[in-house]
mmCIF file of the N, C-alpha and C atoms, coordinates in Angstrom:
data_MODEL
# 
_entry.id   MODEL 
# 
loop_
_atom_site.group_PDB 
_atom_site.id 
_atom_site.type_symbol 
_atom_site.label_atom_id 
_atom_site.label_alt_id 
_atom_site.label_comp_id 
_atom_site.label_asym_id 
_atom_site.label_entity_id 
_atom_site.label_seq_id 
_atom_site.pdbx_PDB_ins_code 
_atom_site.Cartn_x 
_atom_site.Cartn_y 
_atom_site.Cartn_z 
_atom_site.occupancy 
_atom_site.B_iso_or_equiv 
_atom_site.pdbx_formal_charge 
_atom_site.auth_seq_id 
_atom_site.auth_comp_id 
_atom_site.auth_asym_id 
_atom_site.auth_atom_id 
_atom_site.pdbx_PDB_model_num 
ATOM 1   N N  . MET A 1 1  ? -8.315  -2.382  5.818   1.00 0.00 ? 1  MET A N  1 
ATOM 2   C CA . MET A 1 1  ? -7.437  -1.236  5.739   1.00 0.00 ? 1  MET A CA 1 
ATOM 3   C C  . MET A 1 1  ? -6.009  -1.722  5.487   1.00 0.00 ? 1  MET A C  1 
ATOM 4   N N  . CYS A 1 2  ? -5.299  -0.978  4.686   1.00 0.00 ? 2  CYS A N  1 
ATOM 5   C CA . CYS A 1 2  ? -3.914  -1.282  4.359   1.00 0.00 ? 2  CYS A CA 1 
ATOM 6   C C  . CYS A 1 2  ? -3.035  -1.058  5.586   1.00 0.00 ? 2  CYS A C  1 
ATOM 7   N N  . ILE A 1 3  ? -2.251  -2.067  5.964   1.00 0.00 ? 3  ILE A N  1 
ATOM 8   C CA . ILE A 1 3  ? -1.385  -1.928  7.136   1.00 0.00 ? 3  ILE A CA 1 
ATOM 9   C C  . ILE A 1 3  ? -0.229  -0.979  6.879   1.00 0.00 ? 3  ILE A C  1 
ATOM 10  N N  . CYS A 1 4  ? -0.007  -0.630  5.622   1.00 0.00 ? 4  CYS A N  1 
ATOM 11  C CA . CYS A 1 4  ? 1.135   0.214   5.262   1.00 0.00 ? 4  CYS A CA 1 
ATOM 12  C C  . CYS A 1 4  ? 1.124   1.566   5.953   1.00 0.00 ? 4  CYS A C  1 
ATOM 13  N N  . ILE A 1 5  ? -0.041  2.093   6.251   1.00 0.00 ? 5  ILE A N  1 
ATOM 14  C CA . ILE A 1 5  ? -0.091  3.460   6.770   1.00 0.00 ? 5  ILE A CA 1 
ATOM 15  C C  . ILE A 1 5  ? 0.642   3.613   8.096   1.00 0.00 ? 5  ILE A C  1 
ATOM 16  N N  . ASN A 1 6  ? 0.824   2.536   8.834   1.00 0.00 ? 6  ASN A N  1 
ATOM 17  C CA . ASN A 1 6  ? 1.562   2.614   10.096  1.00 0.00 ? 6  ASN A CA 1 
ATOM 18  C C  . ASN A 1 6  ? 2.897   1.884   10.024  1.00 0.00 ? 6  ASN A C  1 
ATOM 19  N N  . CYS A 1 7  ? 3.462   1.794   8.821   1.00 0.00 ? 7  CYS A N  1 
ATOM 20  C CA . CYS A 1 7  ? 4.731   1.084   8.650   1.00 0.00 ? 7  CYS A CA 1 
ATOM 21  C C  . CYS A 1 7  ? 5.870   2.062   8.402   1.00 0.00 ? 7  CYS A C  1 
ATOM 22  N N  . ARG A 1 8  ? 7.001   1.770   8.983   1.00 0.00 ? 8  ARG A N  1 
ATOM 23  C CA . ARG A 1 8  ? 8.196   2.599   8.819   1.00 0.00 ? 8  ARG A CA 1 
ATOM 24  C C  . ARG A 1 8  ? 8.656   2.668   7.362   1.00 0.00 ? 8  ARG A C  1 
ATOM 25  N N  . HIS A 1 9  ? 8.329   1.663   6.547   1.00 0.00 ? 9  HIS A N  1 
ATOM 26  C CA . HIS A 1 9  ? 8.829   1.566   5.179   1.00 0.00 ? 9  HIS A CA 1 
ATOM 27  C C  . HIS A 1 9  ? 7.907   2.184   4.127   1.00 0.00 ? 9  HIS A C  1 
ATOM 28  N N  . ILE A 1 10 ? 6.814   2.797   4.517   1.00 0.00 ? 10 ILE A N  1 
ATOM 29  C CA . ILE A 1 10 ? 5.802   3.249   3.561   1.00 0.00 ? 10 ILE A CA 1 
ATOM 30  C C  . ILE A 1 10 ? 6.356   4.176   2.475   1.00 0.00 ? 10 ILE A C  1 
ATOM 31  N N  . HIS A 1 11 ? 7.330   4.995   2.786   1.00 0.00 ? 11 HIS A N  1 
ATOM 32  C CA . HIS A 1 11 ? 7.798   5.998   1.835   1.00 0.00 ? 11 HIS A CA 1 
ATOM 33  C C  . HIS A 1 11 ? 8.753   5.457   0.775   1.00 0.00 ? 11 HIS A C  1 
ATOM 34  N N  . ASN A 1 12 ? 9.201   4.225   0.926   1.00 0.00 ? 12 ASN A N  1 
ATOM 35  C CA . ASN A 1 12 ? 10.070  3.663   -0.106  1.00 0.00 ? 12 ASN A CA 1 
ATOM 36  C C  . ASN A 1 12 ? 9.758   2.203   -0.432  1.00 0.00 ? 12 ASN A C  1 
ATOM 37  N N  . CYS A 1 13 ? 8.577   1.730   -0.093  1.00 0.00 ? 13 CYS A N  1 
ATOM 38  C CA . CYS A 1 13 ? 8.183   0.333   -0.298  1.00 0.00 ? 13 CYS A CA 1 
ATOM 39  C C  . CYS A 1 13 ? 7.643   0.111   -1.713  1.00 0.00 ? 13 CYS A C  1 
ATOM 40  N N  . THR A 1 14 ? 8.204   -0.857  -2.411  1.00 0.00 ? 14 THR A N  1 
ATOM 41  C CA . THR A 1 14 ? 7.773   -1.134  -3.781  1.00 0.00 ? 14 THR A CA 1 
ATOM 42  C C  . THR A 1 14 ? 6.345   -1.678  -3.841  1.00 0.00 ? 14 THR A C  1 
ATOM 43  N N  . THR A 1 15 ? 5.948   -2.461  -2.863  1.00 0.00 ? 15 THR A N  1 
ATOM 44  C CA . THR A 1 15 ? 4.581   -3.007  -2.859  1.00 0.00 ? 15 THR A CA 1 
ATOM 45  C C  . THR A 1 15 ? 3.565   -1.898  -2.633  1.00 0.00 ? 15 THR A C  1 
ATOM 46  N N  . TYR A 1 16 ? 3.853   -0.981  -1.725  1.00 0.00 ? 16 TYR A N  1 
ATOM 47  C CA . TYR A 1 16 ? 2.933   0.132   -1.499  1.00 0.00 ? 16 TYR A CA 1 
ATOM 48  C C  . TYR A 1 16 ? 2.828   1.015   -2.745  1.00 0.00 ? 16 TYR A C  1 
ATOM 49  N N  . LEU A 1 17 ? 3.929   1.173   -3.470  1.00 0.00 ? 17 LEU A N  1 
ATOM 50  C CA . LEU A 1 17 ? 3.910   1.942   -4.711  1.00 0.00 ? 17 LEU A CA 1 
ATOM 51  C C  . LEU A 1 17 ? 2.947   1.308   -5.720  1.00 0.00 ? 17 LEU A C  1 
ATOM 52  N N  . VAL A 1 18 ? 2.964   -0.013  -5.825  1.00 0.00 ? 18 VAL A N  1 
ATOM 53  C CA . VAL A 1 18 ? 2.038   -0.725  -6.721  1.00 0.00 ? 18 VAL A CA 1 
ATOM 54  C C  . VAL A 1 18 ? 0.590   -0.499  -6.284  1.00 0.00 ? 18 VAL A C  1 
ATOM 55  N N  . ILE A 1 19 ? 0.333   -0.574  -4.996  1.00 0.00 ? 19 ILE A N  1 
ATOM 56  C CA . ILE A 1 19 ? -1.026  -0.355  -4.476  1.00 0.00 ? 19 ILE A CA 1 
ATOM 57  C C  . ILE A 1 19 ? -1.485  1.069   -4.783  1.00 0.00 ? 19 ILE A C  1 
ATOM 58  N N  . GLN A 1 20 ? -0.606  2.041   -4.607  1.00 0.00 ? 20 GLN A N  1 
ATOM 59  C CA . GLN A 1 20 ? -0.951  3.430   -4.927  1.00 0.00 ? 20 GLN A CA 1 
ATOM 60  C C  . GLN A 1 20 ? -1.299  3.581   -6.408  1.00 0.00 ? 20 GLN A C  1 
ATOM 61  N N  . LYS A 1 21 ? -0.543  2.930   -7.277  1.00 0.00 ? 21 LYS A N  1 
ATOM 62  C CA . LYS A 1 21 ? -0.829  2.991   -8.712  1.00 0.00 ? 21 LYS A CA 1 
ATOM 63  C C  . LYS A 1 21 ? -2.180  2.372   -9.024  1.00 0.00 ? 21 LYS A C  1 
ATOM 64  N N  . GLN A 1 22 ? -2.530  1.293   -8.355  1.00 0.00 ? 22 GLN A N  1 
ATOM 65  C CA . GLN A 1 22 ? -3.820  0.649   -8.575  1.00 0.00 ? 22 GLN A CA 1 
ATOM 66  C C  . GLN A 1 22 ? -4.965  1.550   -8.125  1.00 0.00 ? 22 GLN A C  1 
ATOM 67  N N  . HIS A 1 23 ? -4.717  2.359   -7.103  1.00 0.00 ? 23 HIS A N  1 
ATOM 68  C CA . HIS A 1 23 ? -5.715  3.318   -6.629  1.00 0.00 ? 23 HIS A CA 1 
ATOM 69  C C  . HIS A 1 23 ? -5.703  4.597   -7.458  1.00 0.00 ? 23 HIS A C  1 
ATOM 70  N N  . LYS A 1 24 ? -4.793  4.642   -8.438  1.00 0.00 ? 24 LYS A N  1 
ATOM 71  C CA . LYS A 1 24 ? -4.634  5.805   -9.317  1.00 0.00 ? 24 LYS A CA 1 
ATOM 72  C C  . LYS A 1 24 ? -4.319  7.074   -8.530  1.00 0.00 ? 24 LYS A C  1 
ATOM 73  N N  . LYS A 1 25 ? -3.457  6.912   -7.535  1.00 0.00 ? 25 LYS A N  1 
ATOM 74  C CA . LYS A 1 25 ? -3.028  8.046   -6.720  1.00 0.00 ? 25 LYS A CA 1 
ATOM 75  C C  . LYS A 1 25 ? -1.557  8.308   -6.981  1.00 0.00 ? 25 LYS A C  1 
ATOM 76  N N  . ASN A 1 26 ? -1.179  9.558   -6.881  1.00 0.00 ? 26 ASN A N  1 
ATOM 77  C CA . ASN A 1 26 ? 0.223   9.921   -7.053  1.00 0.00 ? 26 ASN A CA 1 
ATOM 78  C C  . ASN A 1 26 ? 1.031   9.408   -5.875  1.00 0.00 ? 26 ASN A C  1 
ATOM 79  N N  . SER A 1 27 ? 2.227   8.969   -6.180  1.00 0.00 ? 27 SER A N  1 
ATOM 80  C CA . SER A 1 27 ? 3.114   8.477   -5.141  1.00 0.00 ? 27 SER A CA 1 
ATOM 81  C C  . SER A 1 27 ? 3.655   9.626   -4.317  1.00 0.00 ? 27 SER A C  1 
ATOM 82  N N  . LYS A 1 28 ? 3.816   9.391   -3.017  1.00 0.00 ? 28 LYS A N  1 
ATOM 83  C CA . LYS A 1 28 ? 4.413   10.382  -2.129  1.00 0.00 ? 28 LYS A CA 1 
ATOM 84  C C  . LYS A 1 28 ? 5.818   9.950   -1.721  1.00 0.00 ? 28 LYS A C  1 
ATOM 85  N N  . PHE A 1 29 ? 6.424   9.072   -2.527  1.00 0.00 ? 29 PHE A N  1 
ATOM 86  C CA . PHE A 1 29 ? 7.753   8.592   -2.203  1.00 0.00 ? 29 PHE A CA 1 
ATOM 87  C C  . PHE A 1 29 ? 8.745   9.741   -2.227  1.00 0.00 ? 29 PHE A C  1 
ATOM 88  N N  . THR A 1 30 ? 9.595   9.798   -1.218  1.00 0.00 ? 30 THR A N  1 
ATOM 89  C CA . THR A 1 30 ? 10.609  10.842  -1.139  1.00 0.00 ? 30 THR A CA 1 
ATOM 90  C C  . THR A 1 30 ? 12.006  10.261  -1.272  1.00 0.00 ? 30 THR A C  1 
ATOM 91  N N  . SER A 1 31 ? 12.122  8.967   -1.277  1.00 0.00 ? 31 SER A N  1 
ATOM 92  C CA . SER A 1 31 ? 13.419  8.311   -1.302  1.00 0.00 ? 31 SER A CA 1 
ATOM 93  C C  . SER A 1 31 ? 13.676  7.685   -2.672  1.00 0.00 ? 31 SER A C  1 
ATOM 94  N N  . GLN A 1 32 ? 14.941  7.682   -3.075  1.00 0.00 ? 32 GLN A N  1 
ATOM 95  C CA . GLN A 1 32 ? 15.322  7.010   -4.313  1.00 0.00 ? 32 GLN A CA 1 
ATOM 96  C C  . GLN A 1 32 ? 15.658  5.546   -4.060  1.00 0.00 ? 32 GLN A C  1 
ATOM 97  N N  . SER A 1 33 ? 15.882  5.163   -2.820  1.00 0.00 ? 33 SER A N  1 
ATOM 98  C CA . SER A 1 33 ? 16.175  3.770   -2.502  1.00 0.00 ? 33 SER A CA 1 
ATOM 99  C C  . SER A 1 33 ? 14.855  3.043   -2.225  1.00 0.00 ? 33 SER A C  1 
ATOM 100 N N  . TYR A 1 34 ? 14.631  1.991   -2.962  1.00 0.00 ? 34 TYR A N  1 
ATOM 101 C CA . TYR A 1 34 ? 13.376  1.267   -2.828  1.00 0.00 ? 34 TYR A CA 1 
ATOM 102 C C  . TYR A 1 34 ? 13.545  0.032   -1.972  1.00 0.00 ? 34 TYR A C  1 
ATOM 103 N N  . PHE A 1 35 ? 12.550  -0.212  -1.160  1.00 0.00 ? 35 PHE A N  1 
ATOM 104 C CA . PHE A 1 35 ? 12.543  -1.330  -0.225  1.00 0.00 ? 35 PHE A CA 1 
ATOM 105 C C  . PHE A 1 35 ? 11.609  -2.417  -0.758  1.00 0.00 ? 35 PHE A C  1 
ATOM 106 N N  . VAL A 1 36 ? 12.094  -3.643  -0.848  1.00 0.00 ? 36 VAL A N  1 
ATOM 107 C CA . VAL A 1 36 ? 11.281  -4.767  -1.311  1.00 0.00 ? 36 VAL A CA 1 
ATOM 108 C C  . VAL A 1 36 ? 10.920  -5.612  -0.088  1.00 0.00 ? 36 VAL A C  1 
ATOM 109 N N  . PRO A 1 37 ? 9.649   -5.584  0.323   1.00 0.00 ? 37 PRO A N  1 
ATOM 110 C CA . PRO A 1 37 ? 9.237   -6.302  1.531   1.00 0.00 ? 37 PRO A CA 1 
ATOM 111 C C  . PRO A 1 37 ? 9.153   -7.812  1.311   1.00 0.00 ? 37 PRO A C  1 
ATOM 112 N N  . LEU A 1 38 ? 9.195   -8.541  2.409   1.00 0.00 ? 38 LEU A N  1 
ATOM 113 C CA . LEU A 1 38 ? 9.122   -10.003 2.362   1.00 0.00 ? 38 LEU A CA 1 
ATOM 114 C C  . LEU A 1 38 ? 7.703   -10.495 2.631   1.00 0.00 ? 38 LEU A C  1 
ATOM 115 N N  . ASP A 1 39 ? 7.315   -11.505 1.899   1.00 0.00 ? 39 ASP A N  1 
ATOM 116 C CA . ASP A 1 39 ? 6.050   -12.224 2.114   1.00 0.00 ? 39 ASP A CA 1 
ATOM 117 C C  . ASP A 1 39 ? 4.864   -11.303 2.383   1.00 0.00 ? 39 ASP A C  1 
ATOM 118 N N  . THR A 1 40 ? 4.449   -10.613 1.352   1.00 0.00 ? 40 THR A N  1 
ATOM 119 C CA . THR A 1 40 ? 3.302   -9.725  1.471   1.00 0.00 ? 40 THR A CA 1 
ATOM 120 C C  . THR A 1 40 ? 2.035   -10.414 0.983   1.00 0.00 ? 40 THR A C  1 
ATOM 121 N N  . LEU A 1 41 ? 0.930   -9.989  1.514   1.00 0.00 ? 41 LEU A N  1 
ATOM 122 C CA . LEU A 1 41 ? -0.373  -10.493 1.101   1.00 0.00 ? 41 LEU A CA 1 
ATOM 123 C C  . LEU A 1 41 ? -1.248  -9.286  0.782   1.00 0.00 ? 41 LEU A C  1 
ATOM 124 N N  . VAL A 1 42 ? -1.621  -9.174  -0.492  1.00 0.00 ? 42 VAL A N  1 
ATOM 125 C CA . VAL A 1 42 ? -2.461  -8.071  -0.940  1.00 0.00 ? 42 VAL A CA 1 
ATOM 126 C C  . VAL A 1 42 ? -3.872  -8.602  -1.137  1.00 0.00 ? 42 VAL A C  1 
ATOM 127 N N  . GLU A 1 43 ? -4.827  -7.937  -0.511  1.00 0.00 ? 43 GLU A N  1 
ATOM 128 C CA . GLU A 1 43 ? -6.240  -8.314  -0.629  1.00 0.00 ? 43 GLU A CA 1 
ATOM 129 C C  . GLU A 1 43 ? -6.909  -7.361  -1.610  1.00 0.00 ? 43 GLU A C  1 
ATOM 130 N N  . VAL A 1 44 ? -7.612  -7.922  -2.574  1.00 0.00 ? 44 VAL A N  1 
ATOM 131 C CA . VAL A 1 44 ? -8.318  -7.102  -3.558  1.00 0.00 ? 44 VAL A CA 1 
ATOM 132 C C  . VAL A 1 44 ? -9.812  -7.376  -3.397  1.00 0.00 ? 44 VAL A C  1 
ATOM 133 N N  . ASN A 1 45 ? -10.554 -6.348  -3.017  1.00 0.00 ? 45 ASN A N  1 
ATOM 134 C CA . ASN A 1 45 ? -12.007 -6.447  -2.912  1.00 0.00 ? 45 ASN A CA 1 
ATOM 135 C C  . ASN A 1 45 ? -12.615 -5.863  -4.175  1.00 0.00 ? 45 ASN A C  1 
ATOM 136 N N  . ILE A 1 46 ? -13.624 -6.522  -4.696  1.00 0.00 ? 46 ILE A N  1 
ATOM 137 C CA . ILE A 1 46 ? -14.283 -6.079  -5.919  1.00 0.00 ? 46 ILE A CA 1 
ATOM 138 C C  . ILE A 1 46 ? -15.709 -5.679  -5.579  1.00 0.00 ? 46 ILE A C  1 
ATOM 139 N N  . TYR A 1 47 ? -16.030 -4.437  -5.930  1.00 0.00 ? 47 TYR A N  1 
ATOM 140 C CA . TYR A 1 47 ? -17.370 -3.914  -5.691  1.00 0.00 ? 47 TYR A CA 1 
ATOM 141 C C  . TYR A 1 47 ? -18.014 -3.638  -7.044  1.00 0.00 ? 47 TYR A C  1 
ATOM 142 N N  . GLN A 1 48 ? -19.203 -4.166  -7.233  1.00 0.00 ? 48 GLN A N  1 
ATOM 143 C CA . GLN A 1 48 ? -19.872 -4.001  -8.522  1.00 0.00 ? 48 GLN A CA 1 
ATOM 144 C C  . GLN A 1 48 ? -21.293 -3.504  -8.311  1.00 0.00 ? 48 GLN A C  1 
ATOM 145 N N  . ASN A 1 49 ? -21.648 -2.513  -9.118  1.00 0.00 ? 49 ASN A N  1 
ATOM 146 C CA . ASN A 1 49 ? -23.050 -2.129  -9.204  1.00 0.00 ? 49 ASN A CA 1 
ATOM 147 C C  . ASN A 1 49 ? -23.421 -2.172  -10.687 1.00 0.00 ? 49 ASN A C  1 
ATOM 148 N N  . ILE A 1 50 ? -24.557 -1.711  -11.043 1.00 0.00 ? 50 ILE A N  1 
ATOM 149 C CA . ILE A 1 50 ? -25.040 -1.838  -12.417 1.00 0.00 ? 50 ILE A CA 1 
ATOM 150 C C  . ILE A 1 50 ? -24.106 -1.187  -13.426 1.00 0.00 ? 50 ILE A C  1 
ATOM 151 N N  . ASP A 1 51 ? -23.581 -0.016  -13.102 1.00 0.00 ? 51 ASP A N  1 
ATOM 152 C CA . ASP A 1 51 ? -22.796 0.757   -14.070 1.00 0.00 ? 51 ASP A CA 1 
ATOM 153 C C  . ASP A 1 51 ? -21.286 0.680   -13.882 1.00 0.00 ? 51 ASP A C  1 
ATOM 154 N N  . ASP A 1 52 ? -20.838 0.136   -12.790 1.00 0.00 ? 52 ASP A N  1 
ATOM 155 C CA . ASP A 1 52 ? -19.437 0.322   -12.446 1.00 0.00 ? 52 ASP A CA 1 
ATOM 156 C C  . ASP A 1 52 ? -18.881 -0.859  -11.664 1.00 0.00 ? 52 ASP A C  1 
ATOM 157 N N  . ILE A 1 53 ? -17.578 -1.083  -11.818 1.00 0.00 ? 53 ILE A N  1 
ATOM 158 C CA . ILE A 1 53 ? -16.848 -2.051  -10.998 1.00 0.00 ? 53 ILE A CA 1 
ATOM 159 C C  . ILE A 1 53 ? -15.690 -1.296  -10.361 1.00 0.00 ? 53 ILE A C  1 
ATOM 160 N N  . LYS A 1 54 ? -15.532 -1.456  -9.054  1.00 0.00 ? 54 LYS A N  1 
ATOM 161 C CA . LYS A 1 54 ? -14.444 -0.786  -8.334  1.00 0.00 ? 54 LYS A CA 1 
ATOM 162 C C  . LYS A 1 54 ? -13.609 -1.833  -7.614  1.00 0.00 ? 54 LYS A C  1 
ATOM 163 N N  . PHE A 1 55 ? -12.315 -1.557  -7.547  1.00 0.00 ? 55 PHE A N  1 
ATOM 164 C CA . PHE A 1 55 ? -11.389 -2.447  -6.868  1.00 0.00 ? 55 PHE A CA 1 
ATOM 165 C C  . PHE A 1 55 ? -10.769 -1.717  -5.684  1.00 0.00 ? 55 PHE A C  1 
ATOM 166 N N  . GLU A 1 56 ? -10.679 -2.396  -4.563  1.00 0.00 ? 56 GLU A N  1 
ATOM 167 C CA . GLU A 1 56 ? -10.055 -1.855  -3.353  1.00 0.00 ? 56 GLU A CA 1 
ATOM 168 C C  . GLU A 1 56 ? -8.839  -2.723  -3.046  1.00 0.00 ? 56 GLU A C  1 
ATOM 169 N N  . TRP A 1 57 ? -7.654  -2.148  -3.133  1.00 0.00 ? 57 TRP A N  1 
ATOM 170 C CA . TRP A 1 57 ? -6.404  -2.866  -2.911  1.00 0.00 ? 57 TRP A CA 1 
ATOM 171 C C  . TRP A 1 57 ? -5.879  -2.551  -1.512  1.00 0.00 ? 57 TRP A C  1 
ATOM 172 N N  . ASP A 1 58 ? -5.594  -3.586  -0.727  1.00 0.00 ? 58 ASP A N  1 
ATOM 173 C CA . ASP A 1 58 ? -5.057  -3.395  0.621   1.00 0.00 ? 58 ASP A CA 1 
ATOM 174 C C  . ASP A 1 58 ? -3.975  -4.426  0.899   1.00 0.00 ? 58 ASP A C  1 
ATOM 175 N N  . LEU A 1 59 ? -2.869  -3.974  1.432   1.00 0.00 ? 59 LEU A N  1 
ATOM 176 C CA . LEU A 1 59 ? -1.844  -4.896  1.893   1.00 0.00 ? 59 LEU A CA 1 
ATOM 177 C C  . LEU A 1 59 ? -2.231  -5.289  3.316   1.00 0.00 ? 59 LEU A C  1 
ATOM 178 N N  . THR A 1 60 ? -2.516  -6.547  3.535   1.00 0.00 ? 60 THR A N  1 
ATOM 179 C CA . THR A 1 60 ? -3.034  -6.982  4.833   1.00 0.00 ? 60 THR A CA 1 
ATOM 180 C C  . THR A 1 60 ? -2.020  -7.760  5.661   1.00 0.00 ? 60 THR A C  1 
ATOM 181 N N  . GLN A 1 61 ? -0.936  -8.211  5.014   1.00 0.00 ? 61 GLN A N  1 
ATOM 182 C CA . GLN A 1 61 ? 0.079   -8.959  5.752   1.00 0.00 ? 61 GLN A CA 1 
ATOM 183 C C  . GLN A 1 61 ? 1.437   -8.702  5.120   1.00 0.00 ? 61 GLN A C  1 
ATOM 184 N N  . CYS A 1 62 ? 2.448   -8.489  5.955   1.00 0.00 ? 62 CYS A N  1 
ATOM 185 C CA . CYS A 1 62 ? 3.792   -8.219  5.456   1.00 0.00 ? 62 CYS A CA 1 
ATOM 186 C C  . CYS A 1 62 ? 4.785   -8.569  6.551   1.00 0.00 ? 62 CYS A C  1 
ATOM 187 N N  . LEU A 1 63 ? 5.707   -9.468  6.259   1.00 0.00 ? 63 LEU A N  1 
ATOM 188 C CA . LEU A 1 63 ? 6.691   -9.849  7.266   1.00 0.00 ? 63 LEU A CA 1 
ATOM 189 C C  . LEU A 1 63 ? 7.719   -8.748  7.530   1.00 0.00 ? 63 LEU A C  1 
ATOM 190 N N  . SER A 1 64 ? 7.776   -7.758  6.659   1.00 0.00 ? 64 SER A N  1 
ATOM 191 C CA . SER A 1 64 ? 8.715   -6.657  6.833   1.00 0.00 ? 64 SER A CA 1 
ATOM 192 C C  . SER A 1 64 ? 8.104   -5.474  7.580   1.00 0.00 ? 64 SER A C  1 
ATOM 193 N N  . PHE A 1 65 ? 6.869   -5.607  8.007   1.00 0.00 ? 65 PHE A N  1 
ATOM 194 C CA . PHE A 1 65 ? 6.172   -4.523  8.696   1.00 0.00 ? 65 PHE A CA 1 
ATOM 195 C C  . PHE A 1 65 ? 6.911   -4.140  9.975   1.00 0.00 ? 65 PHE A C  1 
ATOM 196 N N  . VAL A 1 66 ? 7.196   -2.846  10.114  1.00 0.00 ? 66 VAL A N  1 
ATOM 197 C CA . VAL A 1 66 ? 7.782   -2.299  11.343  1.00 0.00 ? 66 VAL A CA 1 
ATOM 198 C C  . VAL A 1 66 ? 6.903   -1.124  11.729  1.00 0.00 ? 66 VAL A C  1 
ATOM 199 N N  . GLU A 1 67 ? 6.239   -1.245  12.873  1.00 0.00 ? 67 GLU A N  1 
ATOM 200 C CA . GLU A 1 67 ? 5.259   -0.237  13.254  1.00 0.00 ? 67 GLU A CA 1 
ATOM 201 C C  . GLU A 1 67 ? 5.885   1.122   13.560  1.00 0.00 ? 67 GLU A C  1 
ATOM 202 N N  . LYS A 1 68 ? 5.309   2.127   12.923  1.00 0.00 ? 68 LYS A N  1 
ATOM 203 C CA . LYS A 1 68 ? 5.648   3.520   13.195  1.00 0.00 ? 68 LYS A CA 1 
ATOM 204 C C  . LYS A 1 68 ? 4.372   4.313   12.929  1.00 0.00 ? 68 LYS A C  1 
ATOM 205 N N  . PRO A 1 69 ? 3.472   4.390   13.910  1.00 0.00 ? 69 PRO A N  1 
ATOM 206 C CA . PRO A 1 69 ? 2.186   5.025   13.723  1.00 0.00 ? 69 PRO A CA 1 
ATOM 207 C C  . PRO A 1 69 ? 2.296   6.442   13.161  1.00 0.00 ? 69 PRO A C  1 
ATOM 208 N N  . GLY A 1 70 ? 1.453   6.706   12.162  1.00 0.00 ? 70 GLY A N  1 
ATOM 209 C CA . GLY A 1 70 ? 1.403   8.028   11.562  1.00 0.00 ? 70 GLY A CA 1 
ATOM 210 C C  . GLY A 1 70 ? 2.513   8.325   10.569  1.00 0.00 ? 70 GLY A C  1 
ATOM 211 N N  . ASN A 1 71 ? 3.338   7.348   10.230  1.00 0.00 ? 71 ASN A N  1 
ATOM 212 C CA . ASN A 1 71 ? 4.461   7.575   9.323   1.00 0.00 ? 71 ASN A CA 1 
ATOM 213 C C  . ASN A 1 71 ? 4.019   7.971   7.912   1.00 0.00 ? 71 ASN A C  1 
ATOM 214 N N  . TRP A 1 72 ? 2.806   7.641   7.530   1.00 0.00 ? 72 TRP A N  1 
ATOM 215 C CA . TRP A 1 72 ? 2.298   7.962   6.194   1.00 0.00 ? 72 TRP A CA 1 
ATOM 216 C C  . TRP A 1 72 ? 1.986   9.446   6.039   1.00 0.00 ? 72 TRP A C  1 
ATOM 217 N N  . ILE A 1 73 ? 1.793   10.164  7.154   1.00 0.00 ? 73 ILE A N  1 
ATOM 218 C CA . ILE A 1 73 ? 1.460   11.583  7.085   1.00 0.00 ? 73 ILE A CA 1 
ATOM 219 C C  . ILE A 1 73 ? 2.710   12.365  6.685   1.00 0.00 ? 73 ILE A C  1 
ATOM 220 N N  . MET A 1 74 ? 2.563   13.195  5.681   1.00 0.00 ? 74 MET A N  1 
ATOM 221 C CA . MET A 1 74 ? 3.721   13.992  5.235   1.00 0.00 ? 74 MET A CA 1 
ATOM 222 C C  . MET A 1 74 ? 3.472   15.455  5.486   1.00 0.00 ? 74 MET A C  1 
# 
């Protein structure tokens, strides 16, 4: 699971914006000021079946993480 969902920076984080684009989801960013996190680690899981390949993008480590549970809910 992406640690971003409980991070204070989720609404203006550039790395989370990239992950959202990879998931082909619309951004919920409300801020014009973008935050660039330090030392992030993005895990990409690849799932393949006969007809399809799917990618799961998750940010699993970030030195800029500041916990704020439920901050992703708008």
